[in-house]
N, CA, C and O atoms as a GROMACS GRO file, in nm:
protein
  284
    1MET      N    1   9.272  14.758  11.768
    1MET     CA    2   9.145  14.692  11.744
    1MET      C    3   9.168  14.541  11.736
    1MET      O    4   9.271  14.495  11.689
    2ALA      N    5   9.070  14.468  11.784
    2ALA     CA    6   9.081  14.322  11.780
    2ALA      C    7   9.078  14.272  11.637
    2ALA      O    8   9.022  14.336  11.548
    3SER      N    9   9.139  14.158  11.616
    3SER     CA   10   9.142  14.099  11.483
    3SER      C   11   9.000  14.068  11.437
    3SER      O   12   8.920  14.010  11.511
    4LEU      N   13   8.969  14.107  11.315
    4LEU     CA   14   8.836  14.083  11.261
    4LEU      C   15   8.831  13.944  11.200
    4LEU      O   16   8.902  13.914  11.104
    5ASN      N   17   8.747  13.859  11.256
    5ASN     CA   18   8.730  13.725  11.202
    5ASN      C   19   8.590  13.717  11.143
    5ASN      O   20   8.492  13.697  11.215
    6ILE      N   21   8.582  13.732  11.011
    6ILE     CA   22   8.452  13.730  10.946
    6ILE      C   23   8.422  13.596  10.879
    6ILE      O   24   8.317  13.579  10.818
    7ALA      N   25   8.513  13.501  10.890
    7ALA     CA   26   8.498  13.373  10.820
    7ALA      C   27   8.371  13.299  10.863
    7ALA      O   28   8.296  13.252  10.777
    8LYS      N   29   8.346  13.287  10.992
    8LYS     CA   30   8.229  13.212  11.038
    8LYS      C   31   8.098  13.283  11.002
    8LYS      O   32   8.008  13.218  10.949
    9PRO      N   33   8.085  13.414  11.028
    9PRO     CA   34   7.961  13.480  10.988
    9PRO      C   35   7.939  13.475  10.836
    9PRO      O   36   7.826  13.462  10.790
   10LEU      N   37   8.046  13.486  10.760
   10LEU     CA   38   8.036  13.480  10.615
   10LEU      C   39   7.986  13.342  10.571
   10LEU      O   40   7.893  13.333  10.491
   11ALA      N   41   8.047  13.237  10.623
   11ALA     CA   42   8.007  13.101  10.587
   11ALA      C   43   7.863  13.073  10.630
   11ALA      O   44   7.787  13.010  10.556
   12ARG      N   45   7.826  13.118  10.749
   12ARG     CA   46   7.689  13.096  10.797
   12ARG      C   47   7.588  13.168  10.708
   12ARG      O   48   7.485  13.111  10.673
   13ALA      N   49   7.617  13.294  10.672
   13ALA     CA   50   7.525  13.369  10.587
   13ALA      C   51   7.509  13.300  10.452
   13ALA      O   52   7.397  13.287  10.401
   14ILE      N   53   7.619  13.254  10.394
   14ILE     CA   54   7.613  13.186  10.264
   14ILE      C   55   7.532  13.057  10.276
   14ILE      O   56   7.446  13.030  10.193
   15ASN      N   57   7.559  12.978  10.380
   15ASN     CA   58   7.488  12.850  10.397
   15ASN      C   59   7.339  12.869  10.421
   15ASN      O   60   7.257  12.797  10.363
   16ILE      N   61   7.303  12.966  10.504
   16ILE     CA   62   7.162  12.992  10.532
   16ILE      C   63   7.092  13.041  10.405
   16ILE      O   64   6.984  12.993  10.371
   17TYR      N   65   7.154  13.135  10.336
   17TYR     CA   66   7.095  13.188  10.215
   17TYR      C   67   7.079  13.079  10.109
   17TYR      O   68   6.975  13.070  10.043
   18ARG      N   69   7.181  12.996  10.095
   18ARG     CA   70   7.178  12.887   9.998
   18ARG      C   71   7.065  12.789  10.031
   18ARG      O   72   6.995  12.743   9.940
   19SER      N   73   7.045  12.758  10.158
   19SER     CA   74   6.940  12.664  10.194
   19SER      C   75   6.801  12.726  10.174
   19SER      O   76   6.706  12.654  10.143
   20MET      N   77   6.789  12.857  10.190
   20MET     CA   78   6.660  12.924  10.170
   20MET      C   79   6.625  12.938  10.023
   20MET      O   80   6.510  12.921   9.984
   21THR      N   81   6.724  12.970   9.940
   21THR     CA   82   6.697  12.999   9.800
   21THR      C   83   6.719  12.879   9.708
   21THR      O   84   6.672  12.877   9.594
   22ARG      N   85   6.790  12.780   9.758
   22ARG     CA   86   6.821  12.659   9.683
   22ARG      C   87   6.906  12.686   9.558
   22ARG      O   88   6.891  12.619   9.456
   23HIS      N   89   6.993  12.786   9.567
   23HIS     CA   90   7.089  12.807   9.459
   23HIS      C   91   7.219  12.861   9.517
   23HIS      O   92   7.222  12.919   9.626
   24GLU      N   93   7.326  12.841   9.441
   24GLU     CA   94   7.460  12.883   9.484
   24GLU      C   95   7.482  13.031   9.457
   24GLU      O   96   7.419  13.089   9.369
   25LEU      N   97   7.572  13.090   9.533
   25LEU     CA   98   7.614  13.228   9.510
   25LEU      C   99   7.738  13.227   9.422
   25LEU      O  100   7.830  13.147   9.445
   26ASP      N  101   7.741  13.314   9.323
   26ASP     CA  102   7.860  13.321   9.240
   26ASP      C  103   7.975  13.384   9.319
   26ASP      O  104   7.954  13.444   9.424
   27MET      N  105   8.095  13.370   9.267
   27MET     CA  106   8.214  13.418   9.339
   27MET      C  107   8.210  13.569   9.363
   27MET      O  108   8.252  13.615   9.469
   28GLN      N  109   8.161  13.646   9.267
   28GLN     CA  110   8.156  13.791   9.283
   28GLN      C  111   8.062  13.829   9.397
   28GLN      O  112   8.093  13.918   9.476
   29THR      N  113   7.948  13.763   9.407
   29THR     CA  114   7.854  13.789   9.516
   29THR      C  115   7.916  13.752   9.650
   29THR      O  116   7.899  13.824   9.748
   30GLN      N  117   7.989  13.641   9.654
   30GLN     CA  118   8.055  13.601   9.778
   30GLN      C  119   8.160  13.704   9.820
   30GLN      O  120   8.173  13.737   9.938
   31ARG      N  121   8.235  13.756   9.723
   31ARG     CA  122   8.336  13.859   9.753
   31ARG      C  123   8.269  13.987   9.804
   31ARG      O  124   8.314  14.048   9.900
   32ASP      N  125   8.160  14.027   9.737
   32ASP     CA  126   8.088  14.147   9.779
   32ASP      C  127   8.031  14.130   9.920
   32ASP      O  128   8.034  14.223  10.000
   33LEU      N  129   7.981  14.011   9.948
   33LEU     CA  130   7.928  13.983  10.081
   33LEU      C  131   8.039  13.991  10.186
   33LEU      O  132   8.019  14.048  10.293
   34ALA      N  133   8.154  13.934  10.156
   34ALA     CA  134   8.267  13.939  10.249
   34ALA      C  135   8.308  14.083  10.276
   34ALA      O  136   8.335  14.120  10.391
   35ARG      N  137   8.313  14.166  10.171
   35ARG     CA  138   8.347  14.307  10.189
   35ARG      C  139   8.244  14.377  10.278
   35ARG      O  140   8.280  14.457  10.364
   36HIS      N  141   8.116  14.345  10.255
   36HIS     CA  142   8.010  14.407  10.334
   36HIS      C  143   8.022  14.369  10.482
   36HIS      O  144   8.016  14.455  10.570
   37ILE      N  145   8.040  14.241  10.509
   37ILE     CA  146   8.051  14.196  10.648
   37ILE      C  147   8.176  14.257  10.713
   37ILE      O  148   8.171  14.297  10.829
   38LYS      N  149   8.285  14.263  10.640
   38LYS     CA  150   8.407  14.323  10.694
   38LYS      C  151   8.385  14.471  10.727
   38LYS      O  152   8.430  14.519  10.832
   39LYS      N  153   8.316  14.541  10.641
   39LYS     CA  154   8.287  14.683  10.664
   39LYS      C  155   8.202  14.701  10.790
   39LYS      O  156   8.230  14.788  10.872
   40VAL      N  157   8.100  14.618  10.805
   40VAL     CA  158   8.014  14.625  10.924
   40VAL      C  159   8.096  14.596  11.049
   40VAL      O  160   8.079  14.663  11.151
   41ALA      N  161   8.185  14.497  11.042
   41ALA     CA  162   8.270  14.463  11.156
   41ALA      C  163   8.365  14.578  11.191
   41ALA      O  164   8.387  14.607  11.308
   42GLU      N  165   8.419  14.642  11.088
   42GLU     CA  166   8.509  14.755  11.112
   42GLU      C  167   8.438  14.874  11.174
   42GLU      O  168   8.499  14.957  11.240
   43GLN      N  169   8.307  14.881  11.151
   43GLN     CA  170   8.227  14.990  11.210
   43GLN      C  171   8.187  14.960  11.354
   43GLN      O  172   8.122  15.043  11.418
   44GLY      N  173   8.226  14.843  11.404
   44GLY     CA  174   8.205  14.816  11.546
   44GLY      C  175   8.122  14.695  11.582
   44GLY      O  176   8.121  14.655  11.698
   45THR      N  177   8.054  14.635  11.488
   45THR     CA  178   7.975  14.516  11.517
   45THR      C  179   8.068  14.396  11.521
   45THR      O  180   8.126  14.358  11.419
   46GLN      N  181   8.083  14.336  11.637
   46GLN     CA  182   8.175  14.224  11.653
   46GLN      C  183   8.105  14.090  11.678
   46GLN      O  184   8.167  13.984  11.664
   47ASP      N  185   7.978  14.094  11.715
   47ASP     CA  186   7.904  13.972  11.744
   47ASP      C  187   7.884  13.891  11.616
   47ASP      O  188   7.826  13.942  11.520
   48PRO      N  189   7.930  13.766  11.612
   48PRO     CA  190   7.918  13.684  11.491
   48PRO      C  191   7.773  13.667  11.445
   48PRO      O  192   7.746  13.664  11.325
   49GLY      N  193   7.682  13.655  11.538
   49GLY     CA  194   7.540  13.640  11.502
   49GLY      C  195   7.487  13.764  11.432
   49GLY      O  196   7.414  13.754  11.333
   50ARG      N  197   7.523  13.880  11.483
   50ARG     CA  198   7.480  14.006  11.422
   50ARG      C  199   7.543  14.022  11.283
   50ARG      O  200   7.478  14.070  11.191
   51LEU      N  201   7.669  13.982  11.270
   51LEU     CA  202   7.735  13.992  11.140
   51LEU      C  203   7.667  13.900  11.038
   51LEU      O  204   7.652  13.936  10.921
   52THR      N  205   7.625  13.782  11.082
   52THR     CA  206   7.551  13.691  10.995
   52THR      C  207   7.420  13.754  10.950
   52THR      O  208   7.385  13.748  10.832
   53VAL      N  209   7.348  13.815  11.043
   53VAL     CA  210   7.222  13.880  11.010
   53VAL      C  211   7.244  13.994  10.910
   53VAL      O  212   7.167  14.009  10.816
   54HIS      N  213   7.348  14.073  10.932
   54HIS     CA  214   7.379  14.180  10.837
   54HIS      C  215   7.408  14.123  10.699
   54HIS      O  216   7.366  14.179  10.598
   55GLY      N  217   7.480  14.011  10.695
   55GLY     CA  218   7.510  13.947  10.568
   55GLY      C  219   7.385  13.899  10.497
   55GLY      O  220   7.371  13.917  10.376
   56LEU      N  221   7.294  13.838  10.571
   56LEU     CA  222   7.169  13.791  10.512
   56LEU      C  223   7.084  13.907  10.462
   56LEU      O  224   7.023  13.899  10.355
   57SER      N  225   7.082  14.015  10.538
   57SER     CA  226   7.008  14.134  10.495
   57SER      C  227   7.066  14.190  10.366
   57SER      O  228   6.993  14.232  10.276
   58TYR      N  229   7.198  14.191  10.357
   58TYR     CA  230   7.266  14.238  10.236
   58TYR      C  231   7.226  14.153  10.116
   58TYR      O  232   7.195  14.206  10.009
   59LEU      N  233   7.227  14.021  10.133
   59LEU     CA  234   7.193  13.932  10.023
   59LEU      C  235   7.047  13.949   9.980
   59LEU      O  236   7.017  13.946   9.861
   60ARG      N  237   6.957  13.966  10.075
   60ARG     CA  238   6.816  13.987  10.041
   60ARG      C  239   6.797  14.118   9.965
   60ARG      O  240   6.722  14.122   9.868
   61ALA      N  241   6.864  14.223  10.009
   61ALA     CA  242   6.854  14.352   9.940
   61ALA      C  243   6.909  14.341   9.799
   61ALA      O  244   6.852  14.395   9.704
   62ARG      N  245   7.019  14.271   9.785
   62ARG     CA  246   7.079  14.252   9.652
   62ARG      C  247   6.985  14.173   9.561
   62ARG      O  248   6.972  14.203   9.443
   63GLU      N  249   6.919  14.072   9.618
   63GLU     CA  250   6.823  13.992   9.542
   63GLU      C  251   6.705  14.079   9.495
   63GLU      O  252   6.662  14.069   9.381
   64ARG      N  253   6.654  14.164   9.585
   64ARG     CA  254   6.544  14.253   9.550
   64ARG      C  255   6.583  14.349   9.437
   64ARG      O  256   6.507  14.370   9.343
   65GLN      N  257   6.703  14.405   9.448
   65GLN     CA  258   6.751  14.497   9.344
   65GLN      C  259   6.761  14.426   9.209
   65GLN      O  260   6.725  14.482   9.106
   66SER      N  261   6.808  14.305   9.212
   66SER     CA  262   6.823  14.227   9.089
   66SER      C  263   6.686  14.201   9.025
   66SER      O  264   6.671  14.212   8.904
   67LYS      N  265   6.588  14.167   9.107
   67LYS     CA  266   6.454  14.141   9.055
   67LYS      C  267   6.392  14.269   8.999
   67LYS      O  268   6.323  14.264   8.897
   68GLU      N  269   6.414  14.382   9.064
   68GLU     CA  270   6.360  14.509   9.016
   68GLU      C  271   6.419  14.546   8.881
   68GLU      O  272   6.349  14.598   8.795
   69ARG      N  273   6.547  14.520   8.860
   69ARG     CA  274   6.611  14.549   8.733
   69ARG      C  275   6.554  14.465   8.620
   69ARG      O  276   6.547  14.510   8.505
   70LYS      N  277   6.514  14.342   8.652
   70LYS     CA  278   6.463  14.251   8.550
   70LYS      C  279   6.321  14.287   8.507
   70LYS      O  280   6.278  14.252   8.397
   71GLU      N  281   6.249  14.358   8.594
   71GLU     CA  282   6.110  14.392   8.562
   71GLU      C  283   6.099  14.510   8.472
   71GLU      O  284   5.988  14.550   8.436
   0.00000   0.00000   0.00000
């Protein structure tokens, strides 16, 4: 299998999310996001753009779950 390079999609997802929400991601969230993107890549998605989109979707879902817990 080709070497998985998730650094660019990870950085792009973090930067886009940060600019949309205007707040930083804590280190645990960044680690969880990296694991998620790596898992998606290992399942066959190699396109950096698609990996970024998967990362953003993950962050949005996590944000929704967090808001639901607070209510």
